[in-house]
PyMOL Python script that loads the backbone (N, CA, C, O; Angstrom):
from pymol import cmd

cmd.read_pdbstr("""\
ATOM      1  N   UNK A   1      95.211 132.034 107.962  1.00  0.00           N
ATOM      2  CA  UNK A   1      95.615 132.112 109.101  1.00  0.00           C
ATOM      3  C   UNK A   1      96.053 133.479 109.584  1.00  0.00           C
ATOM      4  O   UNK A   1      96.731 134.095 108.762  1.00  0.00           O
ATOM      5  N   UNK A   2      95.852 134.002 110.569  1.00  0.00           N
ATOM      6  CA  UNK A   2      96.443 135.326 110.928  1.00  0.00           C
ATOM      7  C   UNK A   2      97.133 135.130 112.107  1.00  0.00           C
ATOM      8  O   UNK A   2      96.704 134.434 113.027  1.00  0.00           O
ATOM      9  N   UNK A   3      98.228 135.741 112.117  1.00  0.00           N
ATOM     10  CA  UNK A   3      99.365 135.867 113.287  1.00  0.00           C
ATOM     11  C   UNK A   3      99.640 137.103 113.639  1.00  0.00           C
ATOM     12  O   UNK A   3      99.905 137.948 112.785  1.00  0.00           O
ATOM     13  N   UNK A   4      99.616 137.381 114.948  1.00  0.00           N
ATOM     14  CA  UNK A   4     100.129 138.640 115.495  1.00  0.00           C
ATOM     15  C   UNK A   4     101.560 138.496 116.115  1.00  0.00           C
ATOM     16  O   UNK A   4     101.685 137.638 116.989  1.00  0.00           O
ATOM     17  N   UNK A   5     102.614 139.213 115.774  1.00  0.00           N
ATOM     18  CA  UNK A   5     103.820 138.974 116.167  1.00  0.00           C
ATOM     19  C   UNK A   5     104.264 140.343 116.958  1.00  0.00           C
ATOM     20  O   UNK A   5     103.780 141.446 116.701  1.00  0.00           O
ATOM     21  N   UNK A   6     105.182 140.120 117.879  1.00  0.00           N
ATOM     22  CA  UNK A   6     105.737 141.321 118.769  1.00  0.00           C
ATOM     23  C   UNK A   6     107.263 141.260 118.445  1.00  0.00           C
ATOM     24  O   UNK A   6     107.968 140.374 118.927  1.00  0.00           O
ATOM     25  N   UNK A   7     107.731 142.181 117.654  1.00  0.00           N
ATOM     26  CA  UNK A   7     109.024 142.249 117.007  1.00  0.00           C
ATOM     27  C   UNK A   7     109.566 143.383 117.723  1.00  0.00           C
ATOM     28  O   UNK A   7     108.781 144.264 118.073  1.00  0.00           O
ATOM     29  N   UNK A   8     110.786 143.483 117.988  1.00  0.00           N
ATOM     30  CA  UNK A   8     111.845 144.602 118.405  1.00  0.00           C
ATOM     31  C   UNK A   8     111.873 145.469 117.092  1.00  0.00           C
ATOM     32  O   UNK A   8     112.102 144.968 115.991  1.00  0.00           O
ATOM     33  N   UNK A   9     111.616 146.834 117.295  1.00  0.00           N
ATOM     34  CA  UNK A   9     111.816 147.699 116.222  1.00  0.00           C
ATOM     35  C   UNK A   9     112.801 147.666 115.321  1.00  0.00           C
ATOM     36  O   UNK A   9     112.669 147.752 114.101  1.00  0.00           O
ATOM     37  N   UNK A  10     114.094 147.504 116.116  1.00  0.00           N
ATOM     38  CA  UNK A  10     115.376 147.195 115.236  1.00  0.00           C
ATOM     39  C   UNK A  10     115.465 145.899 114.304  1.00  0.00           C
ATOM     40  O   UNK A  10     116.366 145.750 113.480  1.00  0.00           O
ATOM     41  N   UNK A  11     114.481 145.016 114.509  1.00  0.00           N
ATOM     42  CA  UNK A  11     114.504 143.721 113.670  1.00  0.00           C
ATOM     43  C   UNK A  11     113.384 143.845 112.773  1.00  0.00           C
ATOM     44  O   UNK A  11     113.380 143.159 111.751  1.00  0.00           O
ATOM     45  N   UNK A  12     112.395 144.667 113.034  1.00  0.00           N
ATOM     46  CA  UNK A  12     111.048 144.554 112.443  1.00  0.00           C
ATOM     47  C   UNK A  12     111.132 144.767 110.926  1.00  0.00           C
ATOM     48  O   UNK A  12     110.496 144.081 110.126  1.00  0.00           O
ATOM     49  N   UNK A  13     111.978 145.786 110.577  1.00  0.00           N
ATOM     50  CA  UNK A  13     112.040 146.321 108.952  1.00  0.00           C
ATOM     51  C   UNK A  13     112.443 145.059 108.125  1.00  0.00           C
ATOM     52  O   UNK A  13     111.821 144.608 107.163  1.00  0.00           O
ATOM     53  N   UNK A  14     113.669 144.540 108.707  1.00  0.00           N
ATOM     54  CA  UNK A  14     114.111 143.214 107.707  1.00  0.00           C
ATOM     55  C   UNK A  14     113.108 142.123 107.834  1.00  0.00           C
ATOM     56  O   UNK A  14     112.961 141.442 106.819  1.00  0.00           O
ATOM     57  N   UNK A  15     112.407 141.827 108.844  1.00  0.00           N
ATOM     58  CA  UNK A  15     111.558 140.645 108.855  1.00  0.00           C
ATOM     59  C   UNK A  15     110.338 141.179 107.955  1.00  0.00           C
ATOM     60  O   UNK A  15     109.898 140.436 107.078  1.00  0.00           O
ATOM     61  N   UNK A  16     109.872 142.250 108.125  1.00  0.00           N
ATOM     62  CA  UNK A  16     108.700 142.776 107.173  1.00  0.00           C
ATOM     63  C   UNK A  16     109.084 142.639 105.798  1.00  0.00           C
ATOM     64  O   UNK A  16     108.228 142.291 104.985  1.00  0.00           O
ATOM     65  N   UNK A  17     110.445 142.904 105.376  1.00  0.00           N
ATOM     66  CA  UNK A  17     110.921 142.823 103.884  1.00  0.00           C
ATOM     67  C   UNK A  17     110.733 141.436 103.595  1.00  0.00           C
ATOM     68  O   UNK A  17     110.183 141.101 102.546  1.00  0.00           O
ATOM     69  N   UNK A  18     111.159 140.561 104.468  1.00  0.00           N
ATOM     70  CA  UNK A  18     111.258 139.157 104.194  1.00  0.00           C
ATOM     71  C   UNK A  18     109.640 138.478 103.973  1.00  0.00           C
ATOM     72  O   UNK A  18     109.338 137.688 103.078  1.00  0.00           O
ATOM     73  N   UNK A  19     108.828 138.948 104.906  1.00  0.00           N
ATOM     74  CA  UNK A  19     107.498 138.659 104.714  1.00  0.00           C
ATOM     75  C   UNK A  19     106.738 139.122 103.434  1.00  0.00           C
ATOM     76  O   UNK A  19     105.972 138.401 102.794  1.00  0.00           O
ATOM     77  N   UNK A  20     107.010 140.271 103.176  1.00  0.00           N
ATOM     78  CA  UNK A  20     106.580 140.960 101.853  1.00  0.00           C
ATOM     79  C   UNK A  20     106.896 140.324 100.606  1.00  0.00           C
ATOM     80  O   UNK A  20     106.148 140.358  99.629  1.00  0.00           O
ATOM     81  N   UNK A  21     107.941 139.779 100.641  1.00  0.00           N
ATOM     82  CA  UNK A  21     108.736 139.361  99.434  1.00  0.00           C
ATOM     83  C   UNK A  21     108.131 137.694  99.159  1.00  0.00           C
ATOM     84  O   UNK A  21     108.414 137.034  98.159  1.00  0.00           O
ATOM     85  N   UNK A  22     107.285 137.244 100.246  1.00  0.00           N
ATOM     86  CA  UNK A  22     106.765 135.894 100.068  1.00  0.00           C
ATOM     87  C   UNK A  22     105.362 136.243  99.315  1.00  0.00           C
ATOM     88  O   UNK A  22     104.571 137.041  99.818  1.00  0.00           O
ATOM     89  N   UNK A  23     105.122 135.627  98.147  1.00  0.00           N
ATOM     90  CA  UNK A  23     103.903 135.959  97.253  1.00  0.00           C
ATOM     91  C   UNK A  23     102.489 135.389  98.124  1.00  0.00           C
ATOM     92  O   UNK A  23     101.382 135.860  97.865  1.00  0.00           O
ATOM     93  N   UNK A  24     102.661 134.442  99.061  1.00  0.00           N
ATOM     94  CA  UNK A  24     101.533 133.765  99.734  1.00  0.00           C
ATOM     95  C   UNK A  24     101.339 134.626 101.069  1.00  0.00           C
ATOM     96  O   UNK A  24     100.466 134.230 101.842  1.00  0.00           O
ATOM     97  N   UNK A  25     101.998 135.652 101.377  1.00  0.00           N
ATOM     98  CA  UNK A  25     101.827 136.371 102.737  1.00  0.00           C
ATOM     99  C   UNK A  25     101.393 137.759 102.337  1.00  0.00           C
ATOM    100  O   UNK A  25     101.879 138.452 101.443  1.00  0.00           O
ATOM    101  N   UNK A  26     100.322 138.068 103.209  1.00  0.00           N
ATOM    102  CA  UNK A  26      99.966 139.625 103.050  1.00  0.00           C
ATOM    103  C   UNK A  26     100.632 140.171 104.515  1.00  0.00           C
ATOM    104  O   UNK A  26     100.274 139.658 105.575  1.00  0.00           O
ATOM    105  N   UNK A  27     101.393 140.997 104.477  1.00  0.00           N
ATOM    106  CA  UNK A  27     101.816 141.471 105.866  1.00  0.00           C
ATOM    107  C   UNK A  27     101.630 143.076 105.934  1.00  0.00           C
ATOM    108  O   UNK A  27     101.963 143.784 104.984  1.00  0.00           O
ATOM    109  N   UNK A  28     101.102 143.574 107.066  1.00  0.00           N
ATOM    110  CA  UNK A  28     100.999 144.893 107.346  1.00  0.00           C
ATOM    111  C   UNK A  28     101.162 145.291 108.753  1.00  0.00           C
ATOM    112  O   UNK A  28     100.860 144.441 109.589  1.00  0.00           O
ATOM    113  N   UNK A  29     101.572 146.393 109.147  1.00  0.00           N
ATOM    114  CA  UNK A  29     102.024 146.766 110.423  1.00  0.00           C
ATOM    115  C   UNK A  29     100.758 147.362 110.997  1.00  0.00           C
ATOM    116  O   UNK A  29      99.901 147.888 110.286  1.00  0.00           O
ATOM    117  N   UNK A  30     100.676 147.259 112.298  1.00  0.00           N
ATOM    118  CA  UNK A  30      99.608 147.819 113.161  1.00  0.00           C
ATOM    119  C   UNK A  30     100.255 148.859 114.244  1.00  0.00           C
ATOM    120  O   UNK A  30     101.403 148.726 114.668  1.00  0.00           O
ATOM    121  N   UNK A  31      99.582 149.659 114.542  1.00  0.00           N
ATOM    122  CA  UNK A  31      99.910 150.412 115.914  1.00  0.00           C
ATOM    123  C   UNK A  31      99.906 149.607 117.316  1.00  0.00           C
ATOM    124  O   UNK A  31      99.213 148.624 117.574  1.00  0.00           O
ATOM    125  N   UNK A  32     100.828 150.240 118.154  1.00  0.00           N
ATOM    126  CA  UNK A  32     100.761 149.746 119.339  1.00  0.00           C
ATOM    127  C   UNK A  32      99.661 149.608 120.100  1.00  0.00           C
ATOM    128  O   UNK A  32      99.488 148.656 120.861  1.00  0.00           O
ATOM    129  N   UNK A  33      98.661 150.781 119.894  1.00  0.00           N
ATOM    130  CA  UNK A  33      97.408 150.770 120.397  1.00  0.00           C
ATOM    131  C   UNK A  33      96.473 149.749 119.954  1.00  0.00           C
ATOM    132  O   UNK A  33      95.759 149.081 120.701  1.00  0.00           O
ATOM    133  N   UNK A  34      96.532 149.668 118.588  1.00  0.00           N
ATOM    134  CA  UNK A  34      95.595 148.538 117.961  1.00  0.00           C
ATOM    135  C   UNK A  34      96.077 147.136 118.562  1.00  0.00           C
ATOM    136  O   UNK A  34      95.315 146.236 118.914  1.00  0.00           O
ATOM    137  N   UNK A  35      97.179 147.114 118.607  1.00  0.00           N
ATOM    138  CA  UNK A  35      97.891 145.636 119.057  1.00  0.00           C
ATOM    139  C   UNK A  35      97.311 145.286 120.561  1.00  0.00           C
ATOM    140  O   UNK A  35      97.020 144.146 120.922  1.00  0.00           O
ATOM    141  N   UNK A  36      97.198 146.434 121.348  1.00  0.00           N
ATOM    142  CA  UNK A  36      97.017 146.380 122.731  1.00  0.00           C
ATOM    143  C   UNK A  36      95.188 145.974 122.695  1.00  0.00           C
ATOM    144  O   UNK A  36      94.577 145.118 123.335  1.00  0.00           O
ATOM    145  N   UNK A  37      94.757 146.846 121.810  1.00  0.00           N
ATOM    146  CA  UNK A  37      93.317 146.555 121.913  1.00  0.00           C
ATOM    147  C   UNK A  37      92.975 145.171 121.406  1.00  0.00           C
ATOM    148  O   UNK A  37      92.098 144.518 121.972  1.00  0.00           O
ATOM    149  N   UNK A  38      93.656 144.684 120.325  1.00  0.00           N
ATOM    150  CA  UNK A  38      93.312 143.132 120.134  1.00  0.00           C
ATOM    151  C   UNK A  38      93.451 142.354 121.187  1.00  0.00           C
ATOM    152  O   UNK A  38      92.537 141.589 121.492  1.00  0.00           O
ATOM    153  N   UNK A  39      94.796 142.426 122.033  1.00  0.00           N
ATOM    154  CA  UNK A  39      94.981 141.719 123.007  1.00  0.00           C
ATOM    155  C   UNK A  39      93.953 141.654 124.046  1.00  0.00           C
ATOM    156  O   UNK A  39      93.557 140.590 124.521  1.00  0.00           O
ATOM    157  N   UNK A  40      93.511 142.852 124.404  1.00  0.00           N
ATOM    158  CA  UNK A  40      92.460 143.033 125.452  1.00  0.00           C
ATOM    159  C   UNK A  40      90.994 142.358 125.034  1.00  0.00           C
ATOM    160  O   UNK A  40      90.227 141.820 125.832  1.00  0.00           O
ATOM    161  N   UNK A  41      90.784 142.506 123.624  1.00  0.00           N
ATOM    162  CA  UNK A  41      89.405 141.687 123.080  1.00  0.00           C
ATOM    163  C   UNK A  41      89.583 140.387 123.329  1.00  0.00           C
ATOM    164  O   UNK A  41      88.595 139.774 123.736  1.00  0.00           O
ATOM    165  N   UNK A  42      90.839 139.662 123.156  1.00  0.00           N
ATOM    166  CA  UNK A  42      91.087 138.360 123.322  1.00  0.00           C
ATOM    167  C   UNK A  42      90.889 138.053 124.709  1.00  0.00           C
ATOM    168  O   UNK A  42      90.196 137.097 125.058  1.00  0.00           O
ATOM    169  N   UNK A  43      91.454 138.800 125.493  1.00  0.00           N
ATOM    170  CA  UNK A  43      91.308 138.505 127.033  1.00  0.00           C
ATOM    171  C   UNK A  43      89.965 138.489 127.283  1.00  0.00           C
ATOM    172  O   UNK A  43      89.497 137.489 127.829  1.00  0.00           O
ATOM    173  N   UNK A  44      89.209 139.461 126.970  1.00  0.00           N
ATOM    174  CA  UNK A  44      87.575 139.601 127.334  1.00  0.00           C
ATOM    175  C   UNK A  44      86.884 138.206 126.707  1.00  0.00           C
ATOM    176  O   UNK A  44      86.060 137.514 127.306  1.00  0.00           O
ATOM    177  N   UNK A  45      87.399 137.959 125.391  1.00  0.00           N
ATOM    178  CA  UNK A  45      86.609 136.641 124.963  1.00  0.00           C
ATOM    179  C   UNK A  45      86.983 135.364 125.685  1.00  0.00           C
ATOM    180  O   UNK A  45      86.171 134.444 125.781  1.00  0.00           O
ATOM    181  N   UNK A  46      88.123 135.301 126.161  1.00  0.00           N
ATOM    182  CA  UNK A  46      88.646 134.308 126.810  1.00  0.00           C
ATOM    183  C   UNK A  46      87.854 134.262 128.433  1.00  0.00           C
ATOM    184  O   UNK A  46      87.589 133.198 128.993  1.00  0.00           O
ATOM    185  N   UNK A  47      87.641 135.232 128.851  1.00  0.00           N
ATOM    186  CA  UNK A  47      86.891 135.360 130.151  1.00  0.00           C
ATOM    187  C   UNK A  47      85.508 135.189 130.120  1.00  0.00           C
ATOM    188  O   UNK A  47      84.855 134.632 131.002  1.00  0.00           O
ATOM    189  N   UNK A  48      84.952 135.806 128.818  1.00  0.00           N
ATOM    190  CA  UNK A  48      83.408 135.305 128.601  1.00  0.00           C
ATOM    191  C   UNK A  48      83.368 133.745 128.546  1.00  0.00           C
ATOM    192  O   UNK A  48      82.484 133.153 129.164  1.00  0.00           O
ATOM    193  N   UNK A  49      84.238 133.113 127.873  1.00  0.00           N
ATOM    194  CA  UNK A  49      84.163 131.495 127.584  1.00  0.00           C
ATOM    195  C   UNK A  49      84.135 130.948 129.016  1.00  0.00           C
ATOM    196  O   UNK A  49      83.252 130.156 129.343  1.00  0.00           O
ATOM    197  N   UNK A  50      85.132 131.373 129.925  1.00  0.00           N
ATOM    198  CA  UNK A  50      85.417 130.909 131.348  1.00  0.00           C
ATOM    199  C   UNK A  50      83.831 130.916 132.037  1.00  0.00           C
ATOM    200  O   UNK A  50      83.293 129.922 132.526  1.00  0.00           O
ATOM    201  N   UNK A  51      83.256 132.222 131.954  1.00  0.00           N
ATOM    202  CA  UNK A  51      82.023 132.444 132.564  1.00  0.00           C
ATOM    203  C   UNK A  51      81.149 131.469 132.153  1.00  0.00           C
ATOM    204  O   UNK A  51      80.488 130.903 133.023  1.00  0.00           O
ATOM    205  N   UNK A  52      81.011 131.158 130.996  1.00  0.00           N
ATOM    206  CA  UNK A  52      79.982 130.359 130.396  1.00  0.00           C
ATOM    207  C   UNK A  52      80.152 128.763 130.804  1.00  0.00           C
ATOM    208  O   UNK A  52      79.238 127.940 130.841  1.00  0.00           O
ATOM    209  N   UNK A  53      81.486 128.543 131.087  1.00  0.00           N
ATOM    210  CA  UNK A  53      81.883 127.264 131.652  1.00  0.00           C
ATOM    211  C   UNK A  53      81.553 127.148 133.025  1.00  0.00           C
ATOM    212  O   UNK A  53      81.444 126.047 133.565  1.00  0.00           O
ATOM    213  N   UNK A  54      81.370 128.327 133.679  1.00  0.00           N
ATOM    214  CA  UNK A  54      81.151 128.079 135.077  1.00  0.00           C
ATOM    215  C   UNK A  54      82.531 128.189 135.931  1.00  0.00           C
ATOM    216  O   UNK A  54      82.575 128.047 137.153  1.00  0.00           O
ATOM    217  N   UNK A  55      83.539 128.435 135.183  1.00  0.00           N
ATOM    218  CA  UNK A  55      84.790 128.492 135.776  1.00  0.00           C
ATOM    219  C   UNK A  55      85.269 129.950 136.291  1.00  0.00           C
ATOM    220  O   UNK A  55      86.328 130.136 136.890  1.00  0.00           O
ATOM    221  N   UNK A  56      84.367 130.914 135.979  1.00  0.00           N
ATOM    222  CA  UNK A  56      84.816 132.362 136.468  1.00  0.00           C
ATOM    223  C   UNK A  56      83.348 132.900 136.789  1.00  0.00           C
ATOM    224  O   UNK A  56      82.350 132.590 136.138  1.00  0.00           O
ATOM    225  N   UNK A  57      83.366 133.689 137.808  1.00  0.00           N
ATOM    226  CA  UNK A  57      81.940 134.262 138.057  1.00  0.00           C
ATOM    227  C   UNK A  57      82.147 135.849 137.666  1.00  0.00           C
ATOM    228  O   UNK A  57      83.081 136.632 137.839  1.00  0.00           O
ATOM    229  N   UNK A  58      80.773 135.969 137.026  1.00  0.00           N
ATOM    230  CA  UNK A  58      80.626 137.198 136.301  1.00  0.00           C
ATOM    231  C   UNK A  58      79.988 138.076 137.275  1.00  0.00           C
ATOM    232  O   UNK A  58      79.322 137.642 138.214  1.00  0.00           O
ATOM    233  N   UNK A  59      80.240 139.587 136.997  1.00  0.00           N
ATOM    234  CA  UNK A  59      79.669 140.532 137.814  1.00  0.00           C
ATOM    235  C   UNK A  59      78.409 141.256 137.104  1.00  0.00           C
ATOM    236  O   UNK A  59      78.373 141.413 135.883  1.00  0.00           O
ATOM    237  N   UNK A  60      77.557 141.609 137.822  1.00  0.00           N
ATOM    238  CA  UNK A  60      75.985 142.110 137.228  1.00  0.00           C
ATOM    239  C   UNK A  60      76.726 143.492 136.394  1.00  0.00           C
ATOM    240  O   UNK A  60      77.780 144.068 136.664  1.00  0.00           O
ATOM    241  N   UNK A  61      75.894 143.713 135.469  1.00  0.00           N
ATOM    242  CA  UNK A  61      76.450 145.056 134.632  1.00  0.00           C
ATOM    243  C   UNK A  61      76.161 146.216 135.470  1.00  0.00           C
ATOM    244  O   UNK A  61      76.980 147.134 135.416  1.00  0.00           O
ATOM    245  N   UNK A  62      75.010 146.360 136.338  1.00  0.00           N
ATOM    246  CA  UNK A  62      74.868 147.426 137.132  1.00  0.00           C
ATOM    247  C   UNK A  62      75.792 147.638 138.083  1.00  0.00           C
ATOM    248  O   UNK A  62      75.949 148.785 138.502  1.00  0.00           O
ATOM    249  N   UNK A  63      76.419 146.766 138.494  1.00  0.00           N
ATOM    250  CA  UNK A  63      77.632 146.757 139.527  1.00  0.00           C
ATOM    251  C   UNK A  63      78.626 147.377 138.657  1.00  0.00           C
ATOM    252  O   UNK A  63      79.089 148.435 139.084  1.00  0.00           O
ATOM    253  N   UNK A  64      79.056 146.959 137.538  1.00  0.00           N
ATOM    254  CA  UNK A  64      80.244 147.576 136.743  1.00  0.00           C
ATOM    255  C   UNK A  64      79.898 148.883 136.229  1.00  0.00           C
ATOM    256  O   UNK A  64      80.868 149.586 135.946  1.00  0.00           O
ATOM    257  N   UNK A  65      78.720 149.391 136.034  1.00  0.00           N
ATOM    258  CA  UNK A  65      78.327 150.700 135.667  1.00  0.00           C
ATOM    259  C   UNK A  65      78.735 151.499 136.822  1.00  0.00           C
ATOM    260  O   UNK A  65      79.434 152.510 136.749  1.00  0.00           O
ATOM    261  N   UNK A  66      78.266 150.994 137.879  1.00  0.00           N
ATOM    262  CA  UNK A  66      78.318 151.838 139.286  1.00  0.00           C
ATOM    263  C   UNK A  66      79.649 152.198 139.398  1.00  0.00           C
ATOM    264  O   UNK A  66      79.895 153.382 139.630  1.00  0.00           O
ATOM    265  N   UNK A  67      80.597 151.367 139.273  1.00  0.00           N
ATOM    266  CA  UNK A  67      82.122 151.252 139.423  1.00  0.00           C
ATOM    267  C   UNK A  67      82.717 152.437 138.835  1.00  0.00           C
ATOM    268  O   UNK A  67      83.579 153.093 139.420  1.00  0.00           O
ATOM    269  N   UNK A  68      82.195 152.762 137.507  1.00  0.00           N
ATOM    270  CA  UNK A  68      82.771 153.711 136.603  1.00  0.00           C
ATOM    271  C   UNK A  68      82.305 155.106 137.086  1.00  0.00           C
ATOM    272  O   UNK A  68      82.659 156.119 136.482  1.00  0.00           O
TER     273      UNK A  68
END
""", "prot")
cmd.dss("prot")
cmd.show_as("cartoon", "prot")
cmd.util.cbc("prot")
cmd.orient("prot")
């Protein structure tokens, strides 16, 4: 299982030490930019699921590209 945690910087060092001391846990830090990217990708996947279920209307790709 993978878990993404958002922890205050002042508390993160201690928690990382605890997590790394557990033999069954592999813990590593990621940048704020990477965390944001992960959240945006998760949101995009959820939106795609809603589109496929018919609960959200999709826009044509041409319209999206014209907007850029």
